[in-house]
C-alpha positions as CSV (number, residue, x, y, z in Angstrom):
1,M,20.8,96.5,144.3
2,R,23.0,98.3,147.1
3,K,20.6,101.4,147.2
4,S,17.6,99.4,147.3
5,L,18.7,97.2,150.3
6,R,19.7,100.6,151.9
7,R,16.6,102.1,151.4
8,A,14.8,99.0,152.6
9,W,16.8,99.1,155.9
10,D,16.1,102.8,156.4
11,G,12.5,102.3,156.3
12,L,12.8,99.4,158.6
13,T,14.6,101.2,161.0
14,Q,12.2,104.2,160.8
15,H,9.2,102.0,161.5
16,F,10.9,100.4,164.6
17,G,12.5,103.7,165.6
18,A,9.1,105.2,165.9
19,L,7.6,102.5,167.9
20,F,10.6,102.7,170.1
21,E,10.2,106.5,170.9
22,A,6.7,106.2,171.6
23,F,7.5,103.4,174.2
24,R,10.5,105.2,175.6
25,K,8.9,108.9,175.8
26,G,5.1,107.8,176.1
27,D,3.2,107.7,179.4
28,A,1.4,105.1,180.9
29,W,-1.7,105.4,178.5
30,T,0.5,105.3,175.4
31,R,2.6,102.1,176.6
32,L,-0.7,100.4,177.6
33,S,-1.8,100.8,174.0
34,F,1.1,98.5,173.0
35,V,-1.0,95.8,174.7
36,V,-4.7,97.1,174.7
37,M,-5.1,98.9,171.4
38,G,-6.8,102.2,171.4
39,M,-6.0,103.0,175.1
40,G,-4.1,106.0,174.1
41,C,-6.8,107.4,172.0
42,L,-9.6,106.5,174.6
43,A,-7.6,108.3,177.4
44,R,-7.6,111.6,175.4
45,G,-11.1,111.7,174.1
46,Q,-10.8,110.2,170.8
47,I,-13.5,107.8,171.5
48,V,-14.6,106.4,168.2
49,K,-11.0,106.1,167.1
50,G,-10.2,104.2,170.4
51,L,-13.0,102.1,170.0
52,L,-12.3,101.2,166.5
53,Y,-8.9,100.3,167.2
54,L,-10.0,98.3,170.4
55,A,-12.9,96.4,168.1
56,A,-10.0,95.5,165.4
57,E,-7.8,93.9,168.2
58,V,-10.9,91.9,169.7
59,A,-12.1,90.6,166.2
60,F,-8.3,89.6,165.5
61,V,-8.2,87.7,168.8
62,L,-11.5,85.9,168.1
63,Y,-10.4,85.0,164.7
64,M,-7.2,83.5,165.8
65,A,-8.9,81.7,168.8
66,L,-11.7,80.5,167.1
67,F,-10.6,79.7,163.4
68,A,-7.0,80.4,162.4
69,W,-5.1,78.6,165.1
70,Q,-6.6,75.4,164.1
71,Y,-5.0,75.8,160.7
72,L,-1.7,77.6,162.0
73,S,-1.0,74.7,164.6
74,K,-0.7,72.2,161.9
75,F,0.9,74.3,159.3
76,G,4.3,72.7,160.0
77,T,2.9,69.0,159.0
78,L,-0.1,70.0,156.9
79,G,-2.1,67.4,158.7
80,T,-1.3,64.2,160.6
81,V,-4.8,62.4,160.3
82,G,-6.2,61.5,156.8
83,M,-9.7,60.3,156.0
84,H,-10.2,56.9,157.8
85,K,-12.7,54.3,158.3
86,E,-14.2,54.1,161.9
87,W,-16.6,51.4,163.3
88,D,-19.9,52.5,164.1
89,E,-21.4,50.5,166.9
90,A,-24.9,51.7,166.4
91,L,-25.3,51.0,162.8
92,G,-22.8,48.2,162.6
93,I,-20.9,49.3,159.8
94,Y,-17.6,51.3,159.1
95,K,-18.1,54.9,158.3
96,R,-15.6,57.2,156.5
97,T,-14.4,59.7,159.0
98,P,-12.8,63.0,157.6
99,G,-9.5,63.8,158.8
100,D,-7.1,66.9,158.1
101,N,-7.3,68.6,154.8
102,S,-3.9,69.7,153.8
103,M,-5.1,71.9,150.9
104,L,-7.3,73.9,153.5
105,I,-4.6,74.0,156.1
106,L,-2.0,75.4,153.8
107,L,-4.6,78.1,152.1
108,F,-5.7,79.2,155.6
109,S,-2.6,79.4,157.3
110,V,-1.2,81.7,154.4
111,M,-4.5,83.9,154.5
112,S,-3.9,84.0,158.5
113,I,-0.4,84.9,158.2
114,L,-1.2,87.8,155.7
115,L,-3.9,89.0,158.3
116,I,-1.3,88.8,161.1
117,V,0.8,91.3,159.0
118,A,-2.1,93.3,158.4
119,F,-2.9,93.3,162.1
120,L,0.6,94.4,163.1
121,A,0.3,97.4,160.8
122,V,-2.9,98.3,162.5
123,W,-1.4,97.9,165.9
124,R,1.5,100.0,165.0
125,S,-1.0,102.6,163.7
126,S,-2.8,102.3,167.2
127,V,0.6,102.9,169.1
128,L,1.5,105.8,167.1
129,A,-2.1,107.4,167.1
130,G,-1.8,107.2,170.7
131,Y,1.7,108.9,170.9
132,K,0.6,111.6,168.6
133,A,-2.4,112.2,170.8
134,Q,-0.3,112.4,173.9
135,R,2.1,114.9,172.3
136,L,-0.8,117.2,170.9
137,K,-2.2,117.4,174.5
138,E,1.0,118.1,176.0
139,R,1.6,121.2,173.7
140,G,-2.0,122.4,174.3
141,E,-3.1,121.6,170.9
142,P,-6.7,120.5,169.9
143,L,-7.0,116.8,169.1
144,P,-8.6,116.1,165.9
145,G,-12.2,114.2,166.2
146,F,-13.6,111.3,164.4
147,V,-15.3,113.7,161.9
148,Q,-12.1,115.4,161.1
149,D,-10.6,112.1,160.4
150,V,-13.3,111.2,157.9
151,V,-13.0,114.7,156.3
152,S,-9.2,114.1,155.8
153,L,-9.8,110.9,154.1
154,M,-11.8,113.0,151.3
155,N,-9.3,115.6,151.1
156,E,-5.4,115.5,151.8
157,R,-5.6,111.5,152.6
158,Y,-8.0,111.0,149.6
159,H,-5.3,108.7,147.9
160,V,-5.8,106.2,150.9
161,T,-9.6,106.3,150.3
162,L,-9.0,105.4,146.8
163,L,-6.4,102.9,147.2
164,T,-7.5,100.6,150.1
165,L,-10.0,98.6,148.4
166,P,-8.0,97.8,145.2
167,S,-5.1,97.2,147.3
168,L,-7.1,94.6,149.3
169,M,-8.2,93.1,146.2
170,V,-4.5,92.7,144.8
171,I,-3.7,91.2,148.1
172,A,-6.6,88.7,148.1
173,F,-6.5,87.7,144.4
174,T,-2.8,88.2,143.5
175,V,-0.5,88.1,146.6
176,L,-2.4,85.3,148.3
177,P,-2.6,82.9,145.2
178,I,1.1,83.7,144.4
179,I,2.4,82.8,147.8
180,F,0.3,79.6,147.6
181,M,1.3,78.5,144.7
182,I,5.2,79.0,145.7
183,L,4.7,77.1,148.9
184,I,2.9,74.1,147.0
185,S,6.2,73.5,145.1
186,F,7.7,72.6,148.4
187,T,5.2,69.9,149.0
188,N,4.4,66.4,147.6
189,F,0.9,67.5,146.3
190,D,0.3,65.3,143.2
191,A,-2.2,62.8,142.1
192,E,-1.3,60.3,144.8
193,H,-1.5,63.0,147.6
194,Q,-5.0,64.4,146.9
195,P,-6.9,65.9,149.8
196,P,-9.4,65.2,151.5
197,G,-8.7,61.4,151.0
198,N,-5.0,61.6,151.3
199,L,-2.4,64.2,152.8
200,F,0.3,65.8,151.2
201,T,3.2,67.2,153.3
202,W,6.3,69.3,153.0
203,V,9.3,67.9,151.0
204,G,11.7,70.9,151.0
205,F,13.6,71.9,147.8
206,Q,13.1,68.0,146.4
207,N,11.0,69.3,143.5
208,F,13.9,71.6,142.4
209,F,16.4,68.9,142.9
210,D,14.3,66.6,140.8
211,V,14.0,69.0,137.9
212,F,17.7,69.9,137.8
213,W,19.7,66.8,138.4
214,K,18.2,64.2,140.9
215,D,15.5,62.5,138.8
216,P,16.8,61.9,135.1
217,M,13.7,62.0,133.2
218,K,12.4,65.2,134.7
219,S,15.6,66.9,134.5
220,H,16.1,65.7,130.8
221,T,12.4,66.9,130.1
222,F,13.0,70.4,131.8
223,L,16.5,71.1,129.9
224,G,14.9,70.1,126.7
225,I,11.7,72.0,127.0
226,L,13.6,75.0,128.4
227,G,16.0,74.8,125.2
228,W,13.0,74.7,122.8
229,T,11.3,77.4,124.6
230,M,14.1,79.8,124.3
231,V,14.4,78.9,120.7
232,W,10.9,79.5,120.1
233,A,10.8,82.6,122.0
234,V,13.7,84.1,120.0
235,F,12.3,83.1,116.6
236,A,8.8,84.2,117.4
237,T,9.9,87.6,118.6
238,F,12.5,88.8,116.0
239,T,10.9,87.2,112.9
240,N,7.6,89.0,113.7
241,Y,9.6,91.9,114.6
242,L,11.8,92.2,111.5
243,F,9.2,91.1,108.9
244,G,6.5,93.6,110.4
245,M,9.3,96.4,110.3
246,I,10.1,95.5,106.6
247,L,6.3,95.4,105.8
248,A,5.8,98.7,107.3
249,I,8.8,100.1,105.6
250,M,7.3,98.7,102.2
251,I,3.9,100.1,102.9
252,N,5.2,103.7,104.0
253,K,7.6,104.0,101.1
254,K,7.2,107.0,99.0
255,G,5.3,106.4,95.7
256,I,3.2,103.3,97.0
257,R,-0.3,103.8,96.4
258,F,-3.3,102.7,98.4
259,K,-1.6,102.4,101.6
260,A,-4.7,102.5,103.6
261,M,-5.8,99.3,101.7
262,W,-2.6,97.6,102.1
263,R,-2.7,98.3,106.1
264,T,-6.4,97.2,106.2
265,I,-5.7,94.0,104.4
266,F,-2.9,92.9,106.8
267,V,-4.9,94.2,109.8
268,I,-7.9,92.0,109.0
269,T,-5.7,89.1,110.5
270,I,-6.1,90.8,114.0
271,A,-9.8,91.2,113.5
272,V,-10.3,87.5,113.3
273,P,-9.9,85.8,116.9
274,Q,-6.6,84.1,117.2
275,F,-7.8,81.0,118.3
276,V,-10.0,80.7,115.2
277,S,-7.0,81.3,113.0
278,L,-4.8,78.8,114.9
279,L,-7.6,75.9,114.9
280,L,-8.2,76.5,111.1
281,M,-4.5,76.1,110.4
282,S,-4.3,73.0,112.8
283,Q,-6.9,71.5,110.5
284,I,-5.1,72.5,107.4
285,L,-1.8,71.1,108.4
286,H,-3.4,67.7,109.8
287,D,-2.0,64.6,108.2
288,Q,-5.3,64.0,106.6
289,G,-6.0,67.8,106.1
290,P,-6.9,69.9,103.1
291,L,-3.2,70.8,102.2
292,N,-2.0,67.3,102.2
293,S,-4.9,66.1,100.2
294,L,-4.4,68.8,97.6
295,L,-0.7,68.1,97.3
296,K,-1.6,64.5,96.5
297,Q,-4.1,65.4,94.1
298,W,-1.7,67.6,92.3
299,G,0.9,64.7,92.3
300,V,3.3,66.7,94.4
301,I,3.6,64.1,97.0
302,K,2.6,60.4,97.7
303,Q,2.7,60.4,101.3
304,S,1.2,63.0,103.9
305,I,3.7,65.5,105.0
306,P,3.6,65.2,108.9
307,F,3.5,69.0,109.6
308,L,2.4,68.5,113.0
309,T,3.5,64.9,113.9
310,N,7.3,65.2,113.1
311,T,9.2,66.9,115.7
312,T,11.3,69.3,113.1
313,L,8.3,70.0,110.9
314,A,6.2,70.6,113.8
315,R,8.6,73.2,115.5
316,I,9.1,75.0,112.1
317,S,5.5,74.8,111.3
318,V,4.3,76.6,114.8
319,I,7.0,79.4,114.0
320,V,5.5,79.9,110.3
321,V,2.1,80.0,111.5
322,N,3.0,82.4,114.4
323,L,4.1,84.8,111.7
324,W,0.6,85.0,110.3
325,V,-0.8,86.1,113.5
326,G,2.0,88.2,114.7
327,I,3.4,90.1,111.8
328,P,0.3,92.6,111.7
329,F,0.9,93.8,115.4
330,S,4.5,94.5,114.7
331,M,3.6,96.1,111.4
332,L,1.2,98.5,113.4
333,I,3.5,99.2,116.2
334,T,6.4,100.1,113.7
335,S,4.4,102.1,111.4
336,G,3.7,104.8,113.6
337,I,7.4,105.0,114.8
338,L,8.5,104.9,111.3
339,M,6.7,108.2,110.6
340,N,8.2,109.9,113.4
341,I,12.1,109.4,112.3
342,P,13.6,112.6,111.0
343,G,13.5,113.0,107.1
344,D,16.6,114.8,107.4
345,L,18.5,111.7,108.6
346,Y,17.6,109.8,105.5
347,E,18.4,112.9,103.2
348,S,21.9,113.1,104.7
349,A,22.5,109.4,104.3
350,S,21.3,109.5,100.6
351,I,23.7,112.5,99.9
352,D,26.6,110.5,101.5
353,G,26.0,107.8,98.9
354,A,24.4,105.1,101.6
355,G,22.1,102.5,99.9
356,P,18.8,101.2,101.3
357,V,20.7,98.3,103.3
358,R,23.1,100.8,104.8
359,T,20.4,103.3,105.7
360,F,18.2,100.6,107.4
361,G,21.3,99.3,109.4
362,S,22.5,102.7,110.5
363,I,19.3,104.7,111.0
364,T,16.1,102.8,110.7
365,L,17.1,99.7,112.9
366,P,18.9,101.7,115.7
367,Y,16.1,104.1,115.8
368,M,13.5,101.3,116.1
369,L,15.4,99.4,118.8
370,F,15.8,102.3,120.9
371,V,12.1,102.9,120.8
372,T,10.8,99.5,121.0
373,T,13.3,97.5,123.2
374,P,10.5,97.6,126.1
375,Y,8.0,96.2,123.6
376,L,10.5,93.5,122.3
377,I,11.2,92.5,126.0
378,T,7.3,92.1,126.6
379,A,6.7,90.2,123.4
380,F,9.9,88.1,124.3
381,V,8.4,87.3,127.8
382,G,5.0,86.8,126.2
383,N,6.3,84.2,123.8
384,I,7.8,82.3,126.6
385,N,4.4,82.0,128.0
386,N,2.7,81.9,124.5
387,F,0.2,79.3,125.3
388,N,-2.1,79.5,122.6
389,V,0.1,79.0,119.5
390,I,1.5,75.9,120.5
391,Y,-1.5,74.3,122.4
392,L,-4.1,74.9,119.5
393,L,-1.9,74.0,116.8
394,T,0.0,71.0,118.2
395,K,-1.2,70.4,121.9
396,G,2.5,70.2,122.7
397,G,3.1,66.9,120.4
398,P,4.4,65.0,119.0
399,L,4.5,62.8,122.4
400,V,7.5,60.9,123.0
401,T,8.6,58.3,125.7
402,D,11.7,60.1,126.9
403,Y,9.9,63.2,128.2
404,Y,8.0,63.2,131.3
405,Q,4.4,64.1,130.5
406,A,5.4,66.3,127.7
407,G,5.9,66.5,123.8
408,K,8.4,67.9,121.6
409,T,6.7,71.4,120.9
410,D,5.7,71.6,124.5
411,L,6.8,75.1,126.1
412,L,7.3,75.5,129.7
413,V,3.9,76.9,130.1
414,T,2.0,74.1,128.2
415,W,4.1,71.6,130.1
416,L,2.9,73.1,133.3
417,Y,-0.6,73.2,132.1
418,R,-0.4,69.4,131.1
419,L,1.0,68.7,134.6
420,T,-1.8,70.4,136.2
421,V,-4.9,69.7,134.4
422,D,-4.0,66.1,132.9
423,K,-1.6,64.6,135.7
424,Q,-2.8,66.6,138.9
425,D,1.1,67.0,139.6
426,Y,0.7,70.4,141.2
427,S,3.9,70.4,143.2
428,L,6.0,69.9,140.1
429,A,3.9,72.4,138.1
430,S,4.3,75.0,140.7
431,T,8.0,74.3,140.8
432,I,8.1,74.9,136.9
433,G,5.9,78.1,137.4
434,I,8.5,79.5,139.6
435,L,11.4,78.6,137.4
436,V,9.7,80.5,134.5
437,F,9.0,83.5,136.6
438,V,12.6,83.6,137.4
439,I,13.8,83.1,134.1
440,C,11.7,85.9,132.8
441,A,12.2,88.3,135.3
442,V,16.1,87.8,135.2
443,L,16.2,88.4,131.4
444,S,13.8,91.2,131.5
445,L,16.1,93.1,133.9
446,I,19.3,92.2,132.4
447,V,18.4,93.4,128.9
448,Y,16.4,96.5,129.8
449,N,19.0,97.8,132.2
450,R,21.5,97.2,129.5
451,S,19.4,98.7,126.6
452,A,19.9,102.1,125.3
453,S,16.4,103.0,126.0
454,V,17.7,103.2,129.7
455,K,21.3,104.2,129.0
456,R,20.8,107.0,126.5
457,E,17.0,108.1,127.4
458,E,17.6,111.8,126.6
459,E,18.5,111.0,122.9
460,F,16.1,110.7,120.0
461,R,13.7,113.2,121.3
């Protein structure tokens, strides 16, 4: 952590140091480029480059003056005038008059702030380009023309050409929505504050306080769902992993015939779309479904077993059904690794008198954990956010009155979905989304950095 902060500080001082040097040692044209972009290039004959910088500044100023400022000026309040009725003297009726739109104010303000950051990067490039041109001219060296700059983008700076468009797409479709979602969690954007009819505004950390202690029902719901989410993630990850590994060991064991056939049988479950299997299992386990009907016909039960409507049975059911869709993946992953474990390790263990259980615990499992720790972390985080299994089997039910808009099998991610789609409680949903990210990030970093895969990466090669 300290090294990362040190590198960030060094990079920051380097950027500001270059600008300070350009202002201190630059001539009048270079210093003028701090205010009028491209002047340092125009004064030294780099006409096209200078005009491009100047055009970027003009476009930015026009964008800020004609579009962005009307939103940035209201960013602190997210609007003050909502949709209202005004009397139309000519028609003699009341007409609805649109007011501020909090959603657009927030969205375009975030977009404008990102554009300001991008403009500052271009501004810095303009200043340094003018200062570089000044130094080259002072040393009597030729200045590169526009054609040479374009050629360099196809040769030594080709990485800039390739990465510019993808980077812009990441910023537009990943960074911008993430920042927007984070900011939503600090507002009261819910069903009662829906623009354009109503405004929403900033509430600070109110949503986080509600989730943790201030609102008893919300905090009870969050802690209850968080506990079940962790239990689900642990069972869903490690049961699939262990049973998949055991299945792979059984299939790869010497003397087993038709290994390809057995692998194919289990892989068929992967070929069937997961949502089809889950919807089918949901119908089979229904109170009036085929399984209960069959058990009643055989006289095994008199009343339907509430596989999906009883809290305990529903939780057990989703874990068991998840084995069906998860074990084949683990079997395929572990099969390839098992084939690469050196055979002399097992021969040595056999000579020393180790049995199958001791061999598994001392050789197979440590080797597998060493290689598959990153996969386990990914699987664990994926199960924390495993929307399909829960929603398609139980839809988060059974619903209870002591939970806030949630059921007993809801995970944090399905609760978030329910809050967003069913109840339009976007601010609380955004808060839950941030907490899910923090939980996943912290657990992933701690486990990965403490794992043998990182500490002893030179072994088992």
